[in-house]
N, C-alpha and C positions, 0 to 999 in steps of 0.2 A: 480905578475900577474896583480894586479890591475893597476899598473903604465903602463904596456904594453897596457892594454885596453884603458886607458885614452890617451896615446900617439897615438894609432891608430885612436881613435875618433877625436882627435885634427887634425891629418893629413887629415882625410877624409873631415872635415869641411874646412880646408885650400884649398884642391883641389877643392871643390865645389865653394868657393869664387873666386879662380883664374879663373875657367872656366866661372863663371858668369860675371866677369869683361871683359874678352876677351882681344884680342890683341890691340884693338883700344882705350881702356880706357873708354868705355861706359859700363854701367851695362846692362845686358840682363834679360828679364823676362823668365819665365819657357819655353815659346814657342820659345825662341831664338830671340825675337824682341828686338831691342835696347831700352834703357831707358836713355835718355840724361838728364844730371843734370839741375835743374832749378836754375838760379841765384837768390840770395836774393833780389838784386836790379838790375835794368838795368844799364849798364855801362854809365858813365857820358858822354862819347863822343857820344853815341847814343841819350841821352836826349838832348844834345846840337845840334843835327841835323847834326853832322859830317858824312862824307861818309865812307862806308866800301869799302876798295880797294880789287878788285878781278881781276886777270889777267890784271892788268894795267888800269882798268877802275873804276871810282867812282860810287858807288851804294848808293843812299840816303834813309834814313829811312822815312817811311810813317806812317801816322796815321792808316793805314789799319792793321787790326788784323785778322789773319787766325786761325781758330780752326782746328788743325790737331793732329793726334796721332803720337807718335814718330816713329812708323813703317811705316808711310806714307811719311816720309822725309828721305833724304840722306845727311849725313854729308859731306860737301865739304871741310871744313877746319876751321881754327881759325884765327881771326884777332883781334889784340890788346886784347888778352885774352878772346875773345867771339867766341864760335862756331857758324858757319853759315851753312845753309842748303838750299837745293832745294827740291821740291816735287819729289818723285820717278817717277812720270809720266811725269815730265818735261824733255825736251831734249834741247841740245844746238841749237841755242843760247838761253840761259836762259832769261825768261821774268821777273822773280822775284827771289830774294834771300830772306832768312828769318833768323832771330835770335829768339831764344826761350827766353821768359821773364816770363812765368808762365806755370803751368801744362796745356798742350795741347793748349797753346797760343803762336803764332809766329808773330813777327813784320815783315811786308813786306818791301822790298827795291826795288827800281827801278833806272834805269840810269838817269831818268829825275829829274832835281832839280827845285823846285818852291820856290822862296824866299817869 
């Protein structure tokens, strides 16, 4: 009997974990808001000022930092191992893209490149 209780407890924990991760690979908080992972360090290609390619266009990293909650951004995709986002209130054509580098900190990208 004790092993059945342990098995059911383990199964319910597993179901909760699977539903928390969801289909898109991001963790969700209790309210269903996404929680995107924070990289330990910013990718070297970003630090080197290399562009993020999106829909055939180069987007360059800026020194601008935006303070946003995860539920204020929409995950557009991944480039060279880095997730990139737009604000949920933004519409096409996008003015800025963003990558997350710390909790609630997003680096801005624009199409303009300044040497």
